[in-house]
N, C-alpha and C positions, 0 to 999 in steps of 0.2 A: 062033956060034949060041947057045951057052950064055950068053954075055954079054947078047945081046939078050933071051933068056928071063928072065934075072935082072932086067934093066931093066924089062921088062914087068911082072914080078911085083912089083917095088918100086913102080912107078907104080900098080898095082892096090891095093897095101896103103895107099899114100898116099891114094888116092881113098876107100877104106873109112874111113880115119881122118878125112878131111875130112867125109865124110857123117855120121859119128858126132858130130863136133863140131857140125855144122849141126843135126842132129836133136835133140841134147840142148839146144842153145841155144834152138830154137823151143819145145821142151817146157817148159823152165824159164821162158821168157818168157811162155808161156800161163799157167803156174801162178802167176807173179808178179802177174797181173792180179786174182787172187782176194783177196790181202791189200790190194791197192790199192783194190778196190771196198769192202771192209770198212772200210778207213781213211777212204774218202770218206764213207761213211754216218756214221761217228763225227764226222768233221770238219764236216759240214754242220750238226751240232747243237751245235757248240762256240761259245763266245764269243771272238772274235779281237780284242777291243777293245784288248788290249795291242799288237798289231801295228799297229793304226791310230793309237794314241797315241804309239808309239815306233817308227816305221818303220825308222830307221837301226839302232837296237839290235836290232830283230827280224831285219833282214837279216844282221847280223853273226852273231847266234846261229844262224840257219838255215844260213848258209854253213859255220859251224864244224861243226855236226852233219852237214850234207850231205857235206862233204869228209872228215870224220872217219869216217863210215860207208863211204865209198868206199875210203878207205885200208885200213880193216879188212877189207873184202871182198876187195880185191886181195891183201892179205897172207895171207888164208886161202883163196885161190882154188883150191887143190889139195886141199881137204878139205870134208867135209860142213858144217863150221862156216861156210864161205863161203856155202853155200846158205842156211843159217839166217839169217845176217846180211843176205843179199840180200833174203830175204822180209820181214825186219824193216824193212829200208830201204824196200821198196815199200809197206809198211803206213804208215810215216811219210809218204811222199810222197802217199799217198791222203788222209791227214788234212790235209795242206797244200793239198789241192784245195778244202777247206772254204770259204774266202773267195770264190773265184770261183763256186762252185756256189751259195752264198748270194746272191751278186749276181744270178745267173741266175734264182733263185727270186723275188727282189724284182722283177725286170723281167718276170716271167712269160714267160721265154724258155727254158723247159725243152727246147723243140724244137731250140734252138741247141746245147744240150749233146749231144743225140743226133746232130745234123748234124755237129758237130765230131768226135765219136767215129767216125762212119762215114767222114768225110773223112780222118781220120788213118789209119784202117785201109786205105782205098783207096790213099793215098799210100805207105804202108809196103809193101803187097803189090806195087805197081807198081815201087817201088825194088828190092825183093827179087828180083822176076822179072828185071829188067834186070841187076842186079849179079851174080846167080848164073848167068846164061846168057851174058853177054858174054865175049869172049876178051880184052878190054882190061883191063890192069892199072890199078887206080884208085889206085896208090901216089902219084901226082902230087897227090892231094887232101890228103896229109898236111901239106904246107906251108900250104895254104889253111886247113886246120882249126886249125893251131897259131896262125897269125896272126889268124884269125877269132875264136878263143877270147879272146885278149887284147883285141882291139878291142871285142868284146861286153861283156867285163867292165868296161872303162873306160866304155863307153856306159851300162851299168847303174848304175854308181856316179854318173855325171854326172846321170842321170835321177832319182836319189833326191833330189838337191838342186835340180835345175832344174824338174822336173815339167812339161816341155814336151810338149803333145799330139803335135806333129809328131815329136819325138825318140822318144816312146813308141811311135808307130806304126812308125817306121823300125826301132827296136830289135826290135819284135815280128816284123817281116818278116825282119830279119837272123837272128833266132833260128830261124825256120822254115827259112831257106835253110841255115843251119849244121847244123841237125838232119837235114835231108834228105841233105846231103853226108856227114855222119857215118854215117848208116844205110847209104848206098850203099858207103862205104869199108869199113865193118866187115864187111858181108856178102861183099863182094868179097875181103877178106883171108881170110875163112874158106874160101871156095871155092878160093883160090890157095894155101892152106896157111900164110899169114902169121899167122893167129890160130889157136892150137891149144887154147885154154882156153875151155870153154863158159861158165864163170861170168863171166869177164871180158867175153866177147862179149855175154852177156845183160845185164850191167850197162850196157855202152855203148849197146846197142840200147834198153833200157828208158828210160834217162835221155833219150835223144833222141826217142823216141816220146812220152814224157811232155811234153817241151818243145814238140814239134810240136802235141800236143793242146791244151795250155794256150794256146799262141800263137794257134792257129786259133780257139779259143773266145774269146779276148780280141778278136780282130779282128771276129768275128761279133757279139759283144755291143756293140762300139763302133759298128758299122754299124747295129745294131738300135736302140741308144740315140739315134743321130743321126736316124734315120728317124722316131722317135717324138716328137722335140722339135718 
């Protein structure tokens, strides 16, 4: 009887711990949208001619900064420094929304930005609801995500040189699928106790929500542009 009571108490403690990670993750994720919005306002007024004139070098620099930030955030994920770095990272990612937001402005497709934001939110909440309520373990997605990451990286590099519209569309769809799977996997891991650090969880969710939004907006702008030709 005592053993059963101990197991029940342990399960209850684990549940409280998991709920705390989930709550802190969602809170930090919501806060991270503030510097993202500020960064986007800055980015939409910047001149990104360097990126257009030197796309390969721009991608190399961006990837170096991107993964450098992620490394530092993960290294400091157990301290307040990790939170500060994460918020700085989200500001930078907001700035990098500048080119696509400028394109939307040129195309007079501001409603597409709003539609992409609403669509991203709807997809995220649907994935969160399913991932947090199901009894199924989504660990099987880990291999898919690992393979998918390398496939997408190779496709992105190829697209820099080839600039094929069909490849670009396929890449965008692939990023959306990958982001959706990563969101579902991460939330499921939090619920099942596989992810115990809210800063790491927030970073993963943020990056994939960001990719989901930008990919959806790319698709919408592509369809809008084709319809106007």
